[in-house]
ZALUMBA-927080 format. One record per residue (C-alpha): residue number from 1; x negated, y negated, z negated. Coordinates in Angstrom, 1 decimal. Each point is the difference from the previous one (the first is absolute). Example, Ala and Ser with C-alpha at 12.3 -4.5 7.8 and 13.67 -1.06 7.14 Angstrom:
<rs>
k:1	east:-12.3	north:4.5	up:-7.8
k:2	east:-1.4	north:-3.4	up:0.7
</rs>
This chain:
<rs>
k:1	east:0.0	north:0.0	up:0.0
k:2	east:-2.1	north:-2.8	up:1.3
k:3	east:0.3	north:-3.4	up:-1.7
k:4	east:-1.8	north:-3.3	up:0.8
k:5	east:-0.8	north:-3.1	up:-1.9
k:6	east:3.3	north:-1.7	up:0.9
k:7	east:2.1	north:2.7	up:-1.8
k:8	east:0.9	north:-0.3	up:-3.7
k:9	east:0.6	north:2.5	up:-2.7
k:10	east:3.7	north:-0.4	up:0.7
k:11	east:-0.6	north:0.9	up:3.6
k:12	east:-2.0	north:3.1	up:-1.1
k:13	east:2.8	north:1.2	up:-2.2
k:14	east:2.6	north:-0.6	up:2.7
k:15	east:-2.1	north:2.1	up:2.5
k:16	east:-0.6	north:2.7	up:-2.7
k:17	east:3.7	north:0.3	up:-0.8
k:18	east:0.9	north:0.4	up:3.6
k:19	east:-2.8	north:2.6	up:0.5
k:20	east:1.2	north:2.0	up:-2.9
k:21	east:3.6	north:0.0	up:1.1
k:22	east:-1.0	north:1.0	up:3.6
k:23	east:-2.3	north:2.8	up:-1.2
k:24	east:2.7	north:1.4	up:-2.2
k:25	east:2.4	north:0.0	up:2.9
k:26	east:-2.6	north:1.7	up:2.2
k:27	east:-0.1	north:3.0	up:-2.3
k:28	east:3.6	north:0.7	up:0.7
k:29	east:0.1	north:-1.2	up:3.7
k:30	east:-3.5	north:0.5	up:1.3
k:31	east:-1.7	north:-1.5	up:3.0
k:32	east:0.0	north:1.6	up:2.5
k:33	east:3.5	north:1.4	up:-0.4
k:34	east:0.4	north:3.8	up:0.6
k:35	east:0.8	north:1.0	up:3.5
k:36	east:3.5	north:0.9	up:-1.1
k:37	east:0.5	north:-3.4	up:-1.7
k:38	east:-1.6	north:-2.1	up:2.8
k:39	east:3.4	north:-1.6	up:1.0
k:40	east:0.9	north:-1.0	up:-3.5
k:41	east:1.2	north:-3.6	up:-0.5
k:42	east:-0.5	north:-2.7	up:-2.6
k:43	east:-1.4	north:1.0	up:-3.3
k:44	east:2.8	north:-1.5	up:-2.0
k:45	east:-1.3	north:1.1	up:-3.4
k:46	east:-3.3	north:-2.0	up:0.6
k:47	east:2.0	north:-2.9	up:1.4
k:48	east:2.1	north:-0.1	up:-3.1
k:49	east:-3.1	north:0.2	up:-2.2
k:50	east:-1.6	north:-3.0	up:1.7
k:51	east:3.2	north:-1.9	up:-0.3
k:52	east:0.3	north:0.8	up:-3.7
k:53	east:-3.5	north:-1.4	up:-0.6
k:54	east:0.9	north:-3.2	up:1.9
k:55	east:-2.6	north:0.8	up:2.7
k:56	east:2.4	north:-0.4	up:2.9
k:57	east:0.6	north:-3.6	up:-1.1
k:58	east:-3.6	north:-1.1	up:-0.1
k:59	east:-0.5	north:-3.0	up:2.2
k:60	east:3.7	north:-0.9	up:-0.2
k:61	east:0.9	north:-3.1	up:-2.1
k:62	east:2.0	north:0.8	up:-3.2
k:63	east:2.8	north:-2.3	up:1.2
k:64	east:0.6	north:2.4	up:2.8
k:65	east:0.0	north:3.0	up:-2.3
k:66	east:-3.6	north:0.9	up:0.4
k:67	east:-2.9	north:0.5	up:-2.4
k:68	east:-2.0	north:-3.1	up:1.0
k:69	east:-3.6	north:0.0	up:1.0
k:70	east:-1.5	north:-0.9	up:3.3
k:71	east:-1.6	north:1.4	up:3.1
k:72	east:-3.1	north:1.0	up:-2.0
k:73	east:2.0	north:2.4	up:-2.2
k:74	east:2.1	north:1.3	up:2.9
k:75	east:-3.2	north:0.8	up:2.0
k:76	east:-1.5	north:1.9	up:-3.0
k:77	east:3.2	north:2.1	up:-0.1
k:78	east:0.0	north:0.5	up:3.8
k:79	east:-3.6	north:1.3	up:-0.1
k:80	east:0.9	north:2.6	up:-2.7
k:81	east:3.0	north:1.1	up:2.0
k:82	east:-2.2	north:0.3	up:3.1
k:83	east:-2.4	north:2.1	up:-2.0
k:84	east:2.7	north:2.4	up:-1.0
k:85	east:2.0	north:0.0	up:3.3
k:86	east:3.2	north:1.1	up:-1.7
k:87	east:3.3	north:0.3	up:1.9
k:88	east:1.3	north:-3.4	up:-1.0
k:89	east:0.6	north:-3.2	up:2.0
k:90	east:-2.0	north:-2.3	up:-2.3
k:91	east:-1.6	north:-2.2	up:2.6
k:92	east:3.2	north:0.0	up:2.1
k:93	east:2.0	north:-1.2	up:-3.0
k:94	east:-2.6	north:-2.7	up:-0.7
k:95	east:0.4	north:-1.2	up:3.6
k:96	east:3.7	north:-0.2	up:-0.5
k:97	east:-0.4	north:-2.0	up:-3.2
k:98	east:-2.4	north:-2.3	up:1.7
k:99	east:2.6	north:-0.8	up:2.7
k:100	east:3.2	north:-0.1	up:-2.0
k:101	east:0.5	north:-2.8	up:-2.5
k:102	east:3.2	north:1.5	up:-1.4
k:103	east:0.4	north:1.4	up:-3.6
k:104	east:-2.1	north:3.2	up:0.0
k:105	east:1.3	north:1.6	up:-3.3
k:106	east:1.5	north:3.1	up:1.6
k:107	east:-3.2	north:0.6	up:2.1
k:108	east:-2.5	north:-0.4	up:-2.8
k:109	east:2.0	north:2.1	up:-2.4
k:110	east:0.0	north:2.8	up:2.5
k:111	east:3.7	north:0.3	up:0.4
k:112	east:-0.1	north:-1.1	up:3.7
k:113	east:-2.7	north:1.0	up:2.5
k:114	east:-0.7	north:-2.5	up:2.7
k:115	east:-2.5	north:0.6	up:2.8
k:116	east:-1.2	north:-2.0	up:3.0
k:117	east:0.3	north:0.9	up:3.6
k:118	east:-3.7	north:-0.6	up:0.7
k:119	east:0.4	north:0.3	up:3.7
k:120	east:2.2	north:-3.2	up:0.0
k:121	east:-2.3	north:-2.3	up:-2.0
k:122	east:-1.4	north:-3.0	up:1.7
k:123	east:-3.0	north:0.7	up:2.3
k:124	east:-2.2	north:-2.2	up:-2.2
k:125	east:-0.1	north:3.0	up:-2.4
k:126	east:1.0	north:2.9	up:2.3
k:127	east:-1.5	north:-0.7	up:3.5
k:128	east:2.0	north:2.8	up:1.7
k:129	east:3.3	north:-1.0	up:-1.7
k:130	east:3.2	north:0.7	up:1.9
k:131	east:1.5	north:-3.5	up:-0.6
k:132	east:3.0	north:0.8	up:2.2
k:133	east:0.9	north:3.4	up:-1.6
k:134	east:2.9	north:-1.6	up:-1.9
k:135	east:2.5	north:-2.6	up:1.2
k:136	east:1.8	north:-2.3	up:-2.3
k:137	east:3.5	north:-0.8	up:1.1
k:138	east:1.6	north:-2.4	up:-2.5
k:139	east:-0.1	north:1.9	up:-3.2
k:140	east:-0.6	north:3.5	up:1.4
k:141	east:-3.0	north:1.8	up:1.5
k:142	east:-0.3	north:2.5	up:2.8
k:143	east:-3.0	north:2.0	up:1.2
k:144	east:-2.2	north:3.0	up:-0.8
k:145	east:-3.1	north:0.5	up:-2.0
k:146	east:-2.3	north:2.9	up:0.8
k:147	east:-1.7	north:0.8	up:-3.3
k:148	east:0.8	north:-1.7	up:-3.3
k:149	east:-2.1	north:1.3	up:-2.9
k:150	east:2.2	north:1.3	up:-2.8
k:151	east:3.0	north:-0.8	up:2.3
k:152	east:1.9	north:3.1	up:-1.3
k:153	east:-0.5	north:-1.0	up:-3.7
k:154	east:0.5	north:-3.8	up:0.1
k:155	east:3.2	north:-1.8	up:-0.9
k:156	east:-0.8	north:-3.2	up:1.9
k:157	east:-2.2	north:-1.0	up:2.8
k:158	east:-1.9	north:-3.3	up:0.7
k:159	east:-0.5	north:-0.6	up:3.7
k:160	east:-0.5	north:-2.8	up:2.4
k:161	east:2.5	north:-0.6	up:2.8
k:162	east:-2.3	north:-2.0	up:2.2
k:163	east:-1.5	north:-2.5	up:-2.4
k:164	east:2.9	north:0.1	up:-2.5
k:165	east:-0.4	north:2.2	up:-3.1
k:166	east:3.1	north:1.9	up:-1.1
k:167	east:1.0	north:2.5	up:-2.7
k:168	east:2.2	north:3.0	up:1.0
k:169	east:1.8	north:2.5	up:-2.2
k:170	east:-1.0	north:3.4	up:1.4
k:171	east:3.2	north:1.6	up:-1.4
k:172	east:2.2	north:-2.5	up:2.0
k:173	east:2.3	north:1.1	up:2.8
k:174	east:-1.8	north:0.0	up:3.3
k:175	east:-3.4	north:1.3	up:-1.3
k:176	east:-1.2	north:3.3	up:1.3
k:177	east:-3.2	north:1.5	up:-1.5
k:178	east:-2.0	north:3.0	up:1.4
k:179	east:-3.2	north:1.4	up:-1.6
k:180	east:-3.0	north:0.0	up:2.3
k:181	east:-3.5	north:1.4	up:-0.2
k:182	east:-2.5	north:-2.3	up:-1.7
k:183	east:-3.7	north:-0.2	up:0.7
k:184	east:-0.6	north:-1.0	up:-3.6
k:185	east:1.5	north:2.9	up:-2.1
k:186	east:0.3	north:-2.3	up:-3.1
k:187	east:2.4	north:-2.3	up:1.8
k:188	east:2.9	north:2.1	up:1.4
k:189	east:1.8	north:-2.0	up:2.7
k:190	east:3.3	north:-0.3	up:1.7
k:191	east:1.4	north:-1.4	up:3.2
k:192	east:2.8	north:-2.5	up:-0.8
k:193	east:2.7	north:-1.2	up:2.4
k:194	east:2.2	north:-3.0	up:-0.7
k:195	east:3.4	north:-0.7	up:1.7
k:196	east:1.7	north:-3.2	up:-1.2
k:197	east:-1.5	north:0.3	up:-3.5
k:198	east:0.6	north:-2.9	up:-2.4
k:199	east:-3.2	north:-1.7	up:-0.9
k:200	east:-1.2	north:-2.6	up:-2.6
k:201	east:-2.0	north:-2.7	up:1.7
k:202	east:-3.0	north:-1.2	up:-2.0
k:203	east:-1.8	north:-3.3	up:0.0
k:204	east:-2.8	north:-0.4	up:2.5
k:205	east:-3.4	north:1.4	up:-1.2
k:206	east:-2.6	north:-2.7	up:-0.7
k:207	east:-3.0	north:2.3	up:-0.2
k:208	east:-0.7	north:3.7	up:0.3
k:209	east:-3.5	north:-0.3	up:-1.6
k:210	east:1.0	north:1.8	up:-3.2
k:211	east:1.0	north:3.1	up:2.1
k:212	east:-3.4	north:-0.1	up:1.7
k:213	east:-1.8	north:0.0	up:-3.4
k:214	east:2.1	north:2.8	up:-1.5
k:215	east:-0.5	north:2.2	up:3.1
k:216	east:-3.8	north:-0.6	up:-0.2
k:217	east:-0.1	north:0.9	up:-3.7
k:218	east:1.9	north:3.2	up:0.7
k:219	east:-2.4	north:1.0	up:2.8
k:220	east:-3.0	north:-0.6	up:-2.2
k:221	east:1.5	north:2.4	up:-2.7
k:222	east:0.5	north:2.7	up:2.6
k:223	east:-3.5	north:-0.4	up:1.4
k:224	east:-1.4	north:0.1	up:-3.5
k:225	east:1.8	north:3.2	up:-0.9
k:226	east:-1.4	north:1.7	up:3.2
k:227	east:-3.5	north:-1.3	up:-0.7
k:228	east:0.1	north:1.2	up:-3.7
k:229	east:1.0	north:3.5	up:1.2
k:230	east:-2.8	north:0.1	up:2.6
k:231	east:-2.6	north:-1.1	up:-2.6
k:232	east:1.1	north:2.6	up:-2.4
k:233	east:0.0	north:2.7	up:2.7
k:234	east:-3.5	north:-1.0	up:1.2
k:235	east:-1.3	north:0.5	up:-3.5
k:236	east:1.5	north:3.5	up:-0.3
k:237	east:-0.4	north:1.5	up:3.5
k:238	east:-3.5	north:1.5	up:0.6
k:239	east:-1.7	north:0.9	up:3.2
k:240	east:-3.7	north:1.0	up:0.4
k:241	east:-0.3	north:0.2	up:-3.7
k:242	east:1.0	north:-3.7	up:-0.6
k:243	east:3.1	north:-2.0	up:-0.6
k:244	east:1.0	north:-1.5	up:3.4
k:245	east:0.2	north:-3.4	up:-1.6
k:246	east:-3.7	north:0.0	up:-0.3
k:247	east:-0.5	north:-0.1	up:3.8
k:248	east:-0.5	north:-3.5	up:1.4
k:249	east:2.7	north:0.5	up:2.7
k:250	east:2.6	north:0.5	up:-2.7
k:251	east:-1.1	north:-2.3	up:-2.8
k:252	east:-0.6	north:-3.0	up:2.3
k:253	east:3.4	north:0.6	up:1.6
k:254	east:1.8	north:0.0	up:-3.3
k:255	east:-2.0	north:-3.0	up:-1.2
k:256	east:1.0	north:-2.0	up:3.0
k:257	east:3.7	north:0.9	up:-0.6
k:258	east:-0.3	north:-1.1	up:-3.6
k:259	east:-1.5	north:-3.4	up:1.0
k:260	east:2.6	north:-0.5	up:2.7
k:261	east:2.9	north:0.8	up:-2.4
k:262	east:-1.4	north:-2.2	up:-2.8
k:263	east:-0.4	north:-2.9	up:2.5
k:264	east:3.6	north:0.4	up:1.1
k:265	east:1.1	north:0.1	up:-3.6
k:266	east:-1.7	north:-3.3	up:-0.7
k:267	east:1.8	north:-1.5	up:3.0
k:268	east:3.3	north:1.1	up:-1.4
k:269	east:-0.9	north:-1.7	up:-3.3
k:270	east:-0.8	north:-3.2	up:1.9
k:271	east:3.4	north:0.3	up:1.9
k:272	east:1.9	north:0.6	up:-3.2
k:273	east:-1.6	north:-2.9	up:-1.8
k:274	east:0.6	north:-2.3	up:2.9
k:275	east:3.7	north:1.0	up:0.2
k:276	east:0.5	north:-0.4	up:-3.8
k:277	east:-1.7	north:-3.4	up:0.0
k:278	east:1.8	north:-1.0	up:3.2
k:279	east:-3.2	north:-1.0	up:1.7
k:280	east:-0.2	north:-1.0	up:3.6
k:281	east:-2.3	north:2.9	up:0.8
k:282	east:2.6	north:2.6	up:-1.1
k:283	east:1.1	north:1.0	up:3.5
k:284	east:-3.6	north:0.4	up:1.3
k:285	east:-0.9	north:1.9	up:-3.2
k:286	east:3.0	north:2.4	up:0.4
k:287	east:-0.7	north:0.7	up:3.7
k:288	east:-3.7	north:0.6	up:-0.7
k:289	east:0.7	north:2.3	up:-2.9
k:290	east:2.5	north:2.1	up:2.1
k:291	east:-2.4	north:0.3	up:2.9
k:292	east:-2.8	north:1.2	up:-2.3
k:293	east:2.3	north:2.4	up:-1.9
k:294	east:1.3	north:1.6	up:3.2
k:295	east:-3.5	north:0.7	up:1.2
k:296	east:-1.4	north:1.1	up:-3.4
k:297	east:2.9	north:2.4	up:-0.7
k:298	east:-0.2	north:1.5	up:3.5
k:299	east:-3.8	north:0.5	up:-0.3
k:300	east:0.1	north:1.4	up:-3.5
k:301	east:2.8	north:2.5	up:0.6
k:302	east:-1.5	north:1.1	up:3.3
k:303	east:-3.5	north:0.6	up:-1.4
k:304	east:1.3	north:1.6	up:-3.2
k:305	east:1.8	north:2.6	up:2.0
k:306	east:-3.2	north:0.6	up:2.0
k:307	east:-2.1	north:0.4	up:-3.2
k:308	east:2.5	north:2.7	up:-1.2
k:309	east:-0.6	north:2.0	up:3.2
k:310	east:2.5	north:2.8	up:0.8
k:311	east:1.9	north:-0.2	up:-3.3
k:312	east:0.8	north:-3.6	up:0.7
k:313	east:2.1	north:1.0	up:3.0
k:314	east:2.3	north:2.3	up:-1.9
k:315	east:3.5	north:-0.9	up:-1.2
k:316	east:-0.8	north:1.0	up:-3.6
k:317	east:-2.8	north:-2.6	up:-0.2
k:318	east:1.0	north:-3.6	up:-0.5
k:319	east:-2.4	north:-1.5	up:2.4
k:320	east:2.5	north:0.0	up:2.9
k:321	east:2.5	north:-1.9	up:-2.2
k:322	east:-2.4	north:-2.9	up:-0.5
k:323	east:-1.0	north:0.0	up:3.7
k:324	east:3.6	north:0.0	up:1.1
k:325	east:0.9	north:-2.9	up:-2.3
k:326	east:-2.9	north:-2.1	up:1.3
k:327	east:0.7	north:0.9	up:3.6
k:328	east:3.8	north:-0.7	up:-0.4
k:329	east:-0.8	north:-3.4	up:-1.4
k:330	east:-2.5	north:-0.8	up:2.7
k:331	east:2.6	north:1.1	up:2.6
k:332	east:2.5	north:-2.3	up:-1.6
k:333	east:-2.2	north:-3.0	up:-0.6
k:334	east:-2.1	north:0.2	up:3.1
k:335	east:-3.8	north:0.3	up:0.5
k:336	east:-2.5	north:-2.0	up:-1.9
k:337	east:-0.6	north:-1.9	up:3.2
k:338	east:3.7	north:-0.9	up:0.1
k:339	east:-0.1	north:-1.2	up:-3.6
k:340	east:-3.1	north:-2.1	up:0.7
k:341	east:1.6	north:-1.5	up:3.1
k:342	east:2.9	north:-1.1	up:-2.1
k:343	east:-2.4	north:-1.6	up:-2.5
k:344	east:-1.9	north:-1.7	up:2.8
k:345	east:3.3	north:-1.4	up:1.4
k:346	east:0.9	north:-1.4	up:-3.5
k:347	east:-3.4	north:-1.6	up:-0.5
k:348	east:-0.1	north:-1.6	up:3.4
k:349	east:3.6	north:-1.3	up:-0.4
k:350	east:-1.1	north:-1.7	up:-3.2
k:351	east:-2.8	north:-1.8	up:1.8
</rs>
């Protein structure tokens, strides 16, 4: 559990509490899931535990029903969730709470599950977004979404109809949900079709930078989990009478991944601080952090699987879970080049 100078004892305790809850849940609902349980949905027991501890409300003002705290605290939690890769929509719910300004009591207490349709988010965050997937006609929406994470489990959905954010009740008349295969086995998905479904139109979104920072923190957690496993394995696995971690090709590779992840983590801390302090560099910081995290997680999970050799390719070993999470996020968020292009556009526009 990496901590830097900007974290306080309260931050450490927050991260430790989350880690303990997630580790307890993993003993009952392990990662990876068994082959027979691979299509299981939301881990509701864990979701309720996080809600009972007030962790779902971190980063949400108390006047909206949340637990208070800022982006720093939210990113610390997101990193712990990314480390554990449980079947919960923590980052998705954080994205919903960043967009909606309504009272969030029923979300943060766990009684209502709200997830985003990532594929409809503005292209500033999701370069390959399908901004025309949903059509808003007065107060109703029509259209079809191909793969909504936790779409079969959620009660409501946040989506963008063009540039307009809306909330839709997924149990409303006109909603049709169908399970679909998911590349990331920890985020079971559903195709959802809407035919004249009543929608609540939200206020325009001023900034999506908080979503970028939280996604980056989650990716760092997943990359760190993969790297930790690879380091442990490299110390245990012997070839030619030596631990494979003693060979330069392995130890230099793992050291490079450690440095890359730690650098990305520092960028997330910069972004979180800039957002909490409402500094003018917040957008650039969030974009930089996300670009670094996408690359760091992708490299760490890929190389960790390679270090494990043949066992890393099996279903029973968790390496594939971490790699799939990182690759799924990269597919959603675009390449590092795409993220840096967005950053360059923002910097040039400011000058």
